[in-house]
matplotlib code that plots the C-alpha trace (Angstrom):
import matplotlib.pyplot as plt

x = [0.2, 3.1, 2.6, -0.7, 0.9, 3.7, 1.0, -0.5, 3.2, 3.4, 0.7, 1.6, 5.2, 4.1, 2.1, 4.9, 4.7, 1.0, 0.1, -2.5, -4.4, -4.1, -5.3, -8.4, -9.4, -9.6, -11.1, -14.3, -14.2, -14.6, -17.2, -19.3, -18.8, -19.6, -22.7, -24.3, -24.2, -23.5, -20.0, -18.8, -16.2, -17.2, -20.8, -20.1, -18.1, -17.4, -16.1, -14.0, -12.3, -11.4, -10.0, -8.0, -6.8, -6.1, -4.0, -1.4, -1.4, -0.5, -3.4, -3.3, -5.8, -7.1, -8.4, -10.0, -11.7, -12.7, -14.3, -16.5, -17.4, -18.7, -21.1, -22.1, -23.1, -25.6, -24.0, -26.1, -23.1, -23.9, -21.7, -22.5, -20.7, -19.8, -17.6, -16.2, -14.5, -12.2, -9.4, -5.7, -2.9, -2.6, -5.9, -5.0, -8.1, -8.7, -11.5, -12.1, -14.2, -15.2, -17.2, -18.6, -21.1, -21.6, -21.9, -21.8, -18.2, -16.9, -17.9, -16.5, -13.0, -12.8, -13.5, -11.0, -8.4, -9.0, -9.3, -6.1, -3.8, -4.4, -7.4, -11.4, -14.2, -16.3, -19.7, -20.5, -19.2, -16.8, -13.4, -14.7, -15.5, -11.7, -11.1, -11.9, -12.8, -10.1, -9.0, -5.3, -3.6, 0.2, 2.4, 5.9, 7.5, 5.9, 6.7, 4.3, 4.2, 3.3, 0.7, -0.9, -0.7, -2.7, -5.2, -5.8, -6.5, -9.0, -10.7, -10.1, -9.5, -8.2, -7.1, -3.3, -0.5, 2.9, 6.1, 7.0, 10.2, 10.1, 6.2, 3.7, 0.8, -2.7, -5.2, -8.6, -12.3, -13.8, -15.7, -12.9, -11.1, -11.8, -11.7, -8.2, -7.0, -8.6, -6.5, -3.1, -4.4, -5.1, -1.3, -0.3, -0.1, -1.6, 0.5, -0.2, 2.0, -1.0, -5.1, -6.8, -10.1, -9.3, -10.1, -7.1, -6.8, -7.5, -4.1, -1.5, -0.4, 3.1, 3.3, 6.4, 8.3, 6.3, 2.7, 3.6, 4.7, 1.4, -0.2, 1.5, 0.2, -3.4, -3.2, -1.7, -4.3, -7.1, -5.8, -5.0, -8.8, -10.6, -13.4, -11.3, -11.0, -9.5, -7.9, -7.3, -5.7, -4.2, -0.7, 2.4, 4.2, 7.6, 9.3]
y = [0.1, 2.4, 3.2, 5.0, 7.5, 8.1, 9.2, 11.7, 13.1, 13.6, 15.8, 17.7, 18.1, 19.8, 22.2, 25.2, 25.3, 25.6, 27.4, 30.0, 26.9, 24.7, 27.4, 28.5, 25.1, 25.0, 28.4, 27.0, 23.6, 25.5, 27.7, 24.7, 22.9, 25.8, 26.9, 23.3, 23.4, 25.5, 27.8, 26.1, 23.4, 22.2, 21.4, 20.5, 17.6, 18.0, 21.5, 20.1, 17.5, 20.5, 22.4, 19.8, 19.0, 22.8, 22.8, 20.4, 22.1, 25.3, 27.1, 31.0, 31.8, 34.6, 32.4, 30.1, 32.9, 34.6, 31.4, 30.9, 34.6, 34.2, 31.3, 33.1, 36.3, 34.1, 34.4, 32.7, 31.3, 27.3, 24.4, 20.6, 18.0, 15.5, 12.7, 11.3, 8.1, 7.2, 5.2, 6.5, 4.9, 1.0, 0.5, 2.6, 4.0, 7.5, 9.2, 12.9, 14.7, 18.5, 21.3, 23.3, 25.9, 25.1, 21.4, 21.4, 23.3, 21.0, 17.8, 18.8, 19.9, 16.8, 14.5, 16.6, 16.4, 12.6, 12.4, 14.5, 12.4, 8.8, 8.3, 8.2, 8.9, 5.8, 5.5, 6.3, 3.3, 2.0, 2.3, 3.2, -0.3, -0.8, 2.0, 2.0, 5.2, 5.6, 8.0, 8.6, 10.2, 10.7, 11.9, 12.4, 11.7, 8.2, 4.8, 2.4, 0.4, 3.5, 4.7, 1.1, 1.2, 4.4, 3.3, 0.1, 1.9, 4.2, 0.9, 1.9, -0.9, 1.0, -1.0, -0.5, 1.3, 1.3, 3.4, 5.0, 7.1, 9.6, 9.2, 6.8, 6.4, 5.3, 3.7, 3.9, 3.9, 7.1, 7.6, 7.0, 10.4, 12.5, 9.8, 8.8, 12.5, 12.9, 10.2, 11.9, 15.3, 13.8, 12.9, 16.5, 16.1, 18.9, 18.9, 16.1, 15.5, 14.2, 14.3, 13.2, 11.5, 9.9, 6.8, 4.5, 1.7, -1.6, -2.8, -0.9, -0.5, -0.2, 1.8, 1.7, 4.6, 6.4, 5.2, 6.4, 10.1, 10.4, 9.4, 12.0, 14.8, 13.5, 13.8, 17.4, 18.4, 17.3, 18.7, 22.0, 22.5, 25.1, 22.7, 19.7, 19.2, 15.8, 13.1, 9.5, 6.8, 3.2, 4.1, 3.6, 6.9, 5.6, 7.4]
z = [0.1, 0.3, -3.3, -2.7, -0.4, -3.1, -5.4, -2.9, -2.3, -5.8, -5.9, -2.8, -3.9, -7.1, -5.3, -5.2, -9.1, -8.7, -5.4, -7.1, -8.8, -5.5, -3.4, -5.9, -5.8, -2.0, -1.7, -4.0, -1.9, 1.2, -0.2, -1.1, 2.1, 4.4, 2.2, 2.1, 6.1, 9.1, 8.2, 11.4, 11.3, 14.6, 13.3, 9.9, 9.1, 5.6, 6.3, 9.0, 6.4, 3.7, 6.4, 7.7, 4.0, 3.5, 6.3, 5.2, 1.7, 4.1, 2.2, 3.8, 6.5, 4.3, 1.5, 4.2, 5.7, 2.5, 1.4, 4.7, 4.8, 1.1, 2.2, 5.4, 2.8, 1.0, -2.2, -4.8, -6.6, -7.0, -7.8, -8.7, -7.5, -10.4, -10.9, -14.0, -15.2, -17.9, -19.2, -20.0, -21.9, -21.6, -19.9, -16.7, -14.9, -13.6, -11.5, -11.7, -9.1, -10.3, -8.8, -11.7, -12.2, -15.9, -16.4, -20.3, -20.1, -17.5, -19.4, -22.4, -21.0, -19.2, -22.4, -24.4, -22.0, -22.2, -25.9, -26.5, -24.1, -25.0, -23.2, -23.2, -21.0, -19.9, -18.3, -14.7, -12.4, -15.4, -13.1, -9.6, -8.6, -8.7, -6.2, -2.5, -0.6, 2.1, 4.9, 4.4, 7.7, 8.0, 10.9, 12.0, 15.2, 16.1, 15.1, 13.5, 16.8, 18.8, 16.6, 16.6, 20.5, 20.4, 18.1, 19.9, 23.3, 21.3, 20.2, 16.6, 14.2, 10.7, 7.5, 7.7, 9.5, 7.8, 8.2, 4.8, 4.6, 7.6, 8.1, 9.6, 7.2, 8.8, 6.1, 7.4, 6.8, 5.5, 8.7, 10.9, 9.6, 12.5, 15.1, 14.0, 14.0, 17.6, 18.8, 17.7, 18.7, 22.2, 22.2, 21.2, 17.6, 15.7, 12.5, 10.0, 6.8, 4.9, 5.6, 2.9, 1.9, -1.3, -3.8, -3.6, -6.3, -5.4, -7.4, -9.1, -12.8, -13.7, -17.5, -19.7, -20.5, -23.5, -21.7, -18.4, -19.8, -21.9, -18.7, -16.7, -19.3, -19.0, -15.3, -15.6, -18.2, -16.2, -13.0, -14.7, -15.4, -13.4, -12.3, -11.4, -7.7, -7.2, -9.8, -8.7, -10.9, -10.6, -11.9, -9.9, -10.5, -8.5, -6.2]

ax = plt.figure().add_subplot(projection="3d")
ax.plot(x, y, z, "-o")
ax.set_aspect("equal")
plt.show()
């Protein structure tokens, strides 16, 4: 399961070159979460998840506050949450989550990104069955044995706990996201290297050189789209 964290780490490592784009995506996601429920993370679990993710990407407080204030102000800007599925080079599998105020524009742009980069869009459910919704939480300063002991004491049975490079990564059910974090916060740990609700592929695909290059262009093209929030896939991107 270690490869999964590499893919998330790859996305985080590219942040420096795309900070404005990533911050804009978080601003939109925070606004939507705050507008769908109370604009208070303590009573709005969806908002709380987004804010925890934003923290690991160092999203500035001004962007977070602006998005929440916009939701409080009763903005009539509305977004649809839509998921697209498709295939990349050599049968690779891709899931694209979007927030859009123009469905026709979004589907056209997503389809174009697939078509121009060796892929094609599939129907709903075409690849999602090969992925599992998963909470991924990473922290430093503890061993996997120490983390396991803390989770056992809290009576939390998670999927896996692995030491990967300089971090311990916990893979859990999506509904355990906050509970796992609370265990560590009770130990004084408030900074996480990763805090994601993601879709992890059940098996990995290794692509040959040319196909891998084309696949990476496909992922870049999708992530560059304004309406795209998350892109998940089953390709091993390596270290």
